C-alpha positions in Angstrom: 175.4 143.1 114.1 173.2 142.4 117.1 169.6 142.0 116.1 166.4 141.6 118.2 166.1 138.0 117.0 169.8 137.0 117.2 172.9 138.0 115.4 172.6 139.1 111.7 175.6 139.4 109.4 175.4 142.0 106.7 178.2 141.8 104.1 178.9 142.1 100.4 177.2 139.3 98.3 179.5 136.7 96.9 179.3 133.9 94.3 178.2 131.3 96.9 175.2 133.4 97.9 173.8 133.1 94.3 171.6 130.0 94.9 170.0 131.5 97.9 169.6 134.9 96.3 168.0 133.3 93.3 165.6 131.3 95.5 164.6 134.4 97.4 164.0 136.4 94.2 162.1 133.6 92.6 159.7 133.7 95.5 158.8 137.3 94.7 158.6 136.4 90.9 156.2 133.5 91.5 154.1 134.8 94.4 153.9 138.6 94.3 153.6 141.6 92.0 156.6 143.3 93.7 158.8 142.5 90.8 157.6 142.6 87.3 159.6 139.6 86.2 157.1 136.8 85.5 159.3 133.7 85.0 161.6 132.2 87.7 165.4 132.3 87.0 168.1 129.7 87.4 171.2 130.7 89.4 173.2 130.7 86.1 170.7 133.2 84.6 171.2 135.4 87.6 175.0 135.3 87.5 175.3 138.4 85.3 173.2 140.3 87.8 175.4 139.2 90.6 178.6 140.2 88.7 177.2 143.6 88.0 177.4 144.4 91.7 181.1 144.4 92.7 182.2 144.8 96.3 183.0 148.5 95.8 181.8 151.4 93.7 178.3 152.7 93.3 176.6 149.4 92.4 176.5 147.2 95.4 174.9 144.0 96.6 174.6 143.4 100.3 173.2 140.3 101.9 171.9 139.7 105.4 172.3 136.2 106.9 171.7 134.6 110.2 175.1 134.6 112.0 176.5 131.6 113.7 176.5 128.9 111.1 180.0 129.7 110.1 182.2 129.6 113.2 185.4 130.7 111.5 183.7 133.3 109.3 183.0 136.9 109.8 181.9 140.0 107.9 183.8 140.2 104.6 185.3 136.7 104.8 185.5 134.8 101.5 183.2 131.9 100.6 183.8 128.4 101.8 183.3 127.1 98.3 183.1 123.4 97.4 181.0 121.2 95.2 177.3 121.2 96.0 177.4 124.3 98.2 174.0 125.8 98.1 172.3 128.4 100.3 173.9 127.1 103.4 177.3 126.9 101.7 177.8 130.6 101.7 179.4 132.4 104.6 176.9 132.8 107.4 173.6 131.1 108.0 170.2 131.3 106.3 169.7 134.2 103.9 167.4 136.8 105.4 167.4 139.4 102.6 169.5 141.5 100.3 169.7 145.1 99.1 171.2 146.5 95.9 172.2 149.8 94.3 172.1 149.4 90.5 172.5 151.6 87.5 169.4 153.8 87.2 169.5 153.9 83.4 172.3 152.8 80.9 173.0 156.3 79.4 176.2 158.0 80.7 174.5 161.1 82.1 172.6 158.9 84.6 175.9 157.6 86.2 175.4 159.6 89.4 171.9 158.1 90.0 171.2 154.6 91.3 168.1 152.5 91.7 168.0 150.8 95.1 165.9 147.8 96.2 165.6 145.5 99.1 164.1 142.0 99.3 163.5 140.2 102.6 162.9 136.5 103.1 159.3 135.8 104.0 160.4 134.4 107.4 162.4 137.6 108.1 159.5 140.0 107.5 159.0 142.5 110.4 162.4 141.7 111.9 164.2 144.9 110.9 166.3 143.2 108.2 165.4 145.8 105.5 166.5 148.5 107.9 169.8 146.8 108.6 170.4 146.3 104.9 169.7 149.9 104.0 171.8 151.2 106.9 174.7 149.3 105.6 174.0 150.1 101.9 173.8 153.9 102.4 176.9 153.8 104.7 178.8 152.0 101.9 177.6 154.4 99.3 178.5 157.5 101.3 181.9 158.0 99.7 180.7 157.3 96.1 179.9 159.9 93.4 176.2 159.4 93.7 173.7 162.3 93.6 170.3 160.6 93.9 168.9 157.2 94.8 165.6 156.1 93.3 163.2 153.3 94.3 160.2 152.0 92.3 157.6 150.4 94.6 154.8 148.3 93.1 151.6 149.3 94.8 150.2 148.6 97.3 153.2 148.1 99.6 152.9 149.9 103.0 156.0 148.2 104.5 158.2 149.4 101.6 156.7 152.9 101.7 157.4 153.1 105.5 161.0 151.8 105.0 161.8 154.3 102.3 160.2 157.2 104.1 162.3 156.3 107.2 165.4 156.5 105.1 164.6 160.0 103.8 163.0 159.1 100.5 160.1 161.2 99.2 157.4 160.2 96.8 157.9 162.0 93.5 155.2 160.4 91.3 153.4 157.2 90.3 153.2 155.4 87.0 149.7 154.1 86.9 148.9 150.6 85.5 152.5 150.4 84.2 152.9 146.6 84.6 150.6 143.6 84.1 151.0 140.5 86.2 148.6 137.9 87.6 145.9 139.1 85.1 145.8 142.7 86.4 147.6 146.0 86.1 149.8 147.4 88.8 150.9 151.0 89.7 154.5 151.8 90.6 155.2 154.7 93.0 158.6 156.3 92.6 160.7 157.6 95.5 163.8 159.7 95.5 166.5 160.2 98.1 169.0 163.1 97.8 172.5 161.9 98.5 174.5 165.1 97.8 
């Protein structure tokens, strides 16, 4: 995909993305209230999360990477693999962000609802990476049996509000002071997108 700041590859997340995905998520755990996790994870601790997002079906993980560091690779290519492969050992270049669609709740009647989220690397903020990821995610989900997508956004977060509104989400309510992190309480605004 052509991008204003160079080529960006958006593809399904694979095992070799896990170290970079974990590093990115841990940034948000340590530095922001945008996730309510409070302790950083190891890649091994995040492995079940990765495996809960196969390359097809309603629960997906898409990654955005700088293109060009993998001259033989392309969208959908498998991992290079190899001992010691870290964030640059995955297909493509530096991780710019990721988006997921996950189970909304574990009970069976919720199966046609998903919770979506997007995380962008700090150096990729304002570059349209979230838009690229959501474009690809909702295109991939178009053929799935999904009725609604939900997003919970810790407040304040104008950038996330704007992104979700642009993708047709509407604000449906706010849980006030639902989480405590960094010594204070945070609200979470809930957004809904009708998919069918």
